[in-house]
C-alpha positions as CSV (number, residue, x, y, z in Angstrom):
1,M,-22.4,3.4,19.6
2,T,-21.8,3.1,16.2
3,A,-18.4,3.6,14.7
4,K,-17.7,6.3,12.1
5,I,-16.9,4.8,8.8
6,I,-13.7,5.6,7.1
7,D,-14.7,6.0,3.4
8,G,-11.5,5.2,1.3
9,K,-13.3,5.8,-1.8
10,T,-13.7,9.4,-0.9
11,I,-10.1,9.9,0.5
12,A,-9.0,8.2,-2.4
13,A,-11.2,10.5,-4.8
14,D,-9.9,13.5,-3.1
15,L,-6.0,12.1,-3.2
16,R,-6.7,11.0,-6.9
17,T,-7.1,14.9,-7.6
18,A,-4.5,16.3,-5.7
19,V,-2.0,13.8,-7.8
20,K,-3.3,15.0,-11.3
21,A,-2.9,18.9,-9.8
22,E,0.7,18.3,-9.5
23,T,1.5,16.2,-12.2
24,H,-0.2,19.0,-14.5
25,R,2.2,21.3,-13.1
26,L,5.1,19.3,-13.4
27,T,4.6,18.9,-17.2
28,S,3.9,22.3,-17.7
29,E,6.6,24.1,-15.8
30,H,9.2,21.4,-16.5
31,G,7.9,19.7,-19.1
32,M,8.2,16.1,-17.7
33,V,5.1,13.8,-18.4
34,P,5.8,10.7,-15.2
35,G,6.1,7.3,-16.5
36,L,4.9,4.2,-14.8
37,A,6.4,0.9,-16.1
38,V,3.8,-2.1,-15.1
39,V,5.5,-5.7,-15.7
40,L,3.1,-8.5,-15.5
41,V,4.4,-12.2,-16.0
42,G,1.9,-14.9,-16.6
43,D,-2.1,-15.0,-16.2
44,N,-3.0,-14.3,-13.2
45,A,-6.3,-13.5,-13.3
46,A,-6.3,-11.3,-9.8
47,S,-3.0,-9.5,-11.0
48,K,-4.2,-8.9,-14.3
49,S,-7.1,-7.2,-12.8
50,Y,-4.8,-4.9,-10.8
51,V,-2.6,-4.1,-13.6
52,T,-5.3,-2.8,-15.6
53,S,-7.0,-0.9,-12.9
54,K,-3.1,0.8,-12.2
55,S,-3.0,1.4,-15.9
56,R,-6.2,3.4,-16.2
57,A,-5.4,5.5,-12.8
58,V,-2.0,6.3,-14.4
59,V,-3.8,7.8,-17.4
60,E,-6.7,9.2,-15.7
61,V,-3.9,11.4,-13.6
62,G,-1.9,12.3,-16.6
63,M,0.9,10.4,-16.9
64,R,2.3,7.8,-19.1
65,P,1.9,4.2,-18.8
66,F,4.5,1.5,-19.7
67,D,2.7,-1.8,-19.7
68,Y,4.4,-5.1,-20.3
69,H,2.5,-8.3,-20.4
70,W,5.0,-11.5,-20.3
71,P,4.6,-15.1,-21.2
72,A,4.1,-17.3,-18.0
73,D,7.4,-19.1,-18.8
74,T,9.7,-16.5,-19.0
75,T,12.9,-16.7,-17.8
76,E,14.5,-15.2,-15.0
77,A,17.8,-13.6,-16.6
78,E,15.0,-12.4,-19.5
79,L,13.2,-10.2,-16.7
80,I,16.5,-8.6,-15.4
81,A,17.1,-7.7,-18.5
82,L,13.7,-5.9,-19.1
83,V,14.1,-4.3,-15.4
84,Q,18.0,-2.9,-16.4
85,K,16.6,-1.8,-20.0
86,L,13.8,0.5,-17.9
87,N,16.6,1.5,-15.4
88,A,18.0,3.7,-18.0
89,D,14.8,4.9,-19.5
90,P,14.5,8.5,-18.8
91,A,10.3,8.3,-19.7
92,V,10.3,5.8,-16.7
93,Q,10.1,7.2,-13.7
94,G,8.8,4.0,-11.8
95,I,9.0,0.6,-12.5
96,L,6.6,-1.9,-10.8
97,V,6.7,-5.4,-11.0
98,Q,3.7,-7.5,-10.2
99,L,3.4,-10.1,-7.4
100,P,3.6,-12.9,-7.8
101,L,5.8,-14.1,-10.2
102,P,6.0,-17.7,-12.0
103,P,8.2,-19.9,-9.5
104,Q,11.1,-20.2,-11.9
105,I,11.8,-16.5,-11.1
106,N,13.1,-15.5,-7.6
107,P,11.2,-12.1,-6.6
108,A,14.2,-11.1,-4.8
109,R,16.6,-10.7,-7.2
110,I,13.9,-8.9,-9.5
111,I,13.2,-6.0,-6.6
112,A,16.9,-6.2,-6.0
113,S,17.5,-4.9,-9.9
114,I,15.5,-1.8,-9.9
115,T,17.1,1.4,-9.3
116,P,15.7,2.6,-5.9
117,D,14.6,5.4,-7.0
118,K,12.5,4.2,-9.5
119,D,11.4,1.3,-6.9
120,V,7.8,2.5,-6.7
121,D,6.3,-0.4,-4.6
122,G,9.2,0.6,-2.1
123,F,10.4,-3.2,-1.4
124,H,14.2,-2.7,-2.3
125,P,16.2,-3.1,0.5
126,I,18.1,-0.1,0.0
127,N,14.6,1.8,0.4
128,A,13.7,-0.2,3.3
129,G,17.0,0.4,4.7
130,R,16.1,4.7,4.4
131,L,13.0,3.8,5.7
132,M,14.3,1.8,9.1
133,T,16.5,4.7,9.5
134,G,14.2,7.4,8.6
135,L,15.6,9.0,5.4
136,P,13.3,10.4,3.2
137,T,12.5,7.2,0.4
138,L,9.7,5.8,-1.6
139,M,7.6,4.0,1.2
140,P,5.4,0.7,0.4
141,C,1.7,1.7,-1.0
142,T,-0.7,0.1,1.5
143,P,1.2,1.3,4.6
144,I,1.0,5.0,3.1
145,A,-2.6,4.1,2.6
146,C,-3.1,3.1,5.8
147,I,-1.4,6.2,7.3
148,K,-3.3,8.6,5.4
149,L,-6.4,6.6,6.5
150,I,-5.5,6.9,10.3
151,K,-5.0,10.5,9.7
152,S,-8.3,11.3,8.8
153,V,-9.2,10.8,12.0
154,H,-5.8,11.3,14.1
155,P,-4.1,14.2,12.5
156,S,-1.5,13.7,14.8
157,L,-0.1,10.6,15.7
158,L,2.2,11.7,18.9
159,G,2.1,9.0,21.7
160,L,-0.9,7.1,20.5
161,D,-1.2,3.5,21.7
162,V,-0.9,1.1,18.2
163,L,-0.9,-2.6,18.2
164,M,0.1,-3.6,14.4
165,V,-1.0,-7.7,14.4
166,G,1.0,-8.6,11.0
167,R,4.8,-8.4,10.1
168,S,4.8,-8.8,6.3
169,H,7.7,-6.8,4.8
170,I,4.9,-5.5,2.5
171,V,2.7,-4.1,5.2
172,G,3.1,-5.0,8.9
173,N,6.8,-4.3,9.5
174,P,6.9,-0.9,7.0
175,L,3.7,0.1,8.8
176,S,5.3,-0.3,12.3
177,Q,7.9,1.9,10.9
178,I,6.2,4.6,9.8
179,L,4.1,4.7,12.9
180,L,7.1,4.8,14.7
181,N,8.3,7.8,12.7
182,E,5.2,9.5,13.4
183,N,5.8,9.1,17.2
184,A,3.2,6.5,18.0
185,T,3.7,3.9,20.6
186,V,3.9,0.9,18.6
187,T,3.4,-3.0,19.6
188,V,3.7,-5.4,16.7
189,A,2.0,-8.8,17.1
190,H,2.0,-12.1,14.9
191,T,0.7,-15.6,14.9
192,H,3.2,-16.7,18.0
193,T,2.0,-13.7,19.9
194,R,0.6,-14.4,23.7
195,H,-2.4,-13.1,25.2
196,L,-3.1,-11.2,21.8
197,Q,-7.0,-10.7,22.8
198,E,-5.7,-8.2,25.6
199,L,-2.7,-6.1,23.5
200,C,-6.0,-5.9,20.9
201,R,-8.2,-4.4,24.0
202,R,-5.4,-2.1,24.8
203,A,-4.6,-0.1,21.7
204,E,-6.4,3.1,20.5
205,I,-5.1,2.2,17.0
206,L,-5.8,-1.2,15.9
207,C,-3.7,-2.5,12.1
208,V,-4.8,-6.0,11.4
209,A,-2.6,-7.4,8.2
210,I,-2.8,-11.6,8.7
211,G,-4.7,-13.0,6.0
212,S,-6.8,-14.7,7.8
213,A,-11.2,-13.6,7.5
214,E,-12.8,-12.1,10.1
215,F,-9.9,-13.2,12.8
216,V,-10.4,-10.1,15.3
217,R,-13.9,-10.1,17.0
218,G,-15.7,-7.3,18.5
219,D,-15.4,-7.9,21.8
220,W,-11.5,-7.9,21.3
221,I,-11.3,-4.1,20.6
222,K,-11.2,-1.0,22.2
223,P,-14.3,0.9,23.0
224,G,-13.9,4.1,20.4
225,A,-10.5,2.5,18.9
226,T,-9.6,2.9,15.6
227,V,-9.5,-0.1,13.3
228,I,-7.7,-0.2,10.1
229,D,-8.5,-3.6,8.5
230,V,-6.1,-4.7,5.5
231,G,-7.1,-7.8,4.8
232,I,-9.1,-8.8,1.2
233,N,-10.6,-12.5,1.9
234,R,-13.2,-14.7,-0.2
235,V,-15.2,-16.7,1.9
236,N,-19.0,-18.3,1.1
237,H,-22.1,-17.2,3.5
238,G,-24.8,-19.1,2.4
239,G,-23.9,-20.2,-1.3
240,K,-22.6,-16.8,-2.2
241,S,-19.0,-15.4,-2.3
242,H,-17.8,-12.2,-0.4
243,I,-15.1,-10.1,0.1
244,V,-14.2,-9.6,4.0
245,G,-11.4,-8.3,6.1
246,D,-9.3,-9.6,8.8
247,V,-11.7,-7.6,11.5
248,N,-15.6,-9.1,12.1
249,Y,-16.8,-5.9,11.0
250,A,-20.5,-6.7,11.9
251,E,-18.9,-6.3,15.8
252,A,-16.5,-4.2,15.3
253,V,-18.4,-1.4,14.0
254,K,-20.5,-1.2,17.3
255,V,-17.4,-1.1,19.4
256,A,-14.4,1.3,17.6
257,G,-14.7,4.6,16.7
258,A,-13.5,4.3,13.3
259,I,-13.3,1.5,11.2
260,T,-12.4,0.7,7.7
261,P,-14.7,-1.3,5.5
262,V,-13.8,-4.2,3.3
263,P,-14.1,-3.3,0.5
264,G,-13.6,0.0,0.4
265,G,-11.1,1.2,2.9
266,V,-7.4,0.4,2.2
267,G,-8.2,-1.1,-1.1
268,P,-9.2,2.0,-2.9
269,M,-6.0,4.2,-1.6
270,T,-4.0,1.9,-2.1
271,I,-3.7,2.3,-5.9
272,V,-4.0,6.0,-5.6
273,C,-0.7,5.6,-3.2
274,L,1.3,4.2,-6.3
275,L,0.2,7.0,-8.0
276,V,1.4,9.3,-5.4
277,N,4.8,7.4,-5.2
278,T,5.7,7.6,-9.1
279,L,5.0,11.4,-8.9
280,R,7.8,11.7,-5.4
281,A,10.1,9.3,-7.8
282,A,9.7,11.8,-11.0
283,Y,9.9,15.2,-8.6
284,M,12.9,13.5,-6.7
285,Q,14.7,12.5,-10.3
286,A,14.5,15.8,-11.7
287,G,15.9,17.4,-8.6
288,L,12.9,19.2,-7.3
289,P,11.2,19.5,-4.1
290,P,8.9,16.8,-3.0
291,P,5.3,17.6,-4.2
292,S,2.4,18.9,-1.7
293,V,0.8,15.3,-1.6
């Protein structure tokens, strides 16, 4: 048996088309062009590349980018002042401060300074609380991406046995809560979990986000299970650099029923889900029903 490959690039392209259509409808019917402010502090190469991709995607769907690239010696007070300015700007519907930040800046304070209704990363404590209590909210982009990929295989998650390996506030915790809200039966595992292999072998859906290259082996996976690999790890094989996930893909693809590749799975979906959040924020701020995406 060879697993079905969950093609994140194709699903992301379809979702981007839908976001573009909804954005144009918002503009034509209500005169509103959604604006996304992306703030980058310092010269982290990966962050710069990611921000460039985000800005390009914003323009492609008809939204308006507001890009701020500030030096690495920016103070916390200066950054908070910028966020407060963006909070008050009616042309800006979404605010994203790219992490990581330089050491002199406390990321929790920056995230807390963003107006929750403009927090398109979904990290504000109020948005986390809304998610936990089942209220409508802006949810973190990678968990949204994971849910959409899972639903391409399982339109209903009712009662399905899910194992979430990883408990970060960026992926594991919010994804677990979204899965619960979808009526899945969710177990959360982490670095201190005992008998992890046995838990993996029980799961109908296995989500892995721990940042450890090829940690989950093929014989850990229940035959026919759906595997969502969130990991992005750079490793050297034969003197060449490669990107691999947290799951040993070559082994897992022979056992799973469906699996996301790395790269080409969760990654392409994450940026598109940022656009989804920006669109949702715009509709919410305009007092309109949520868009269909």
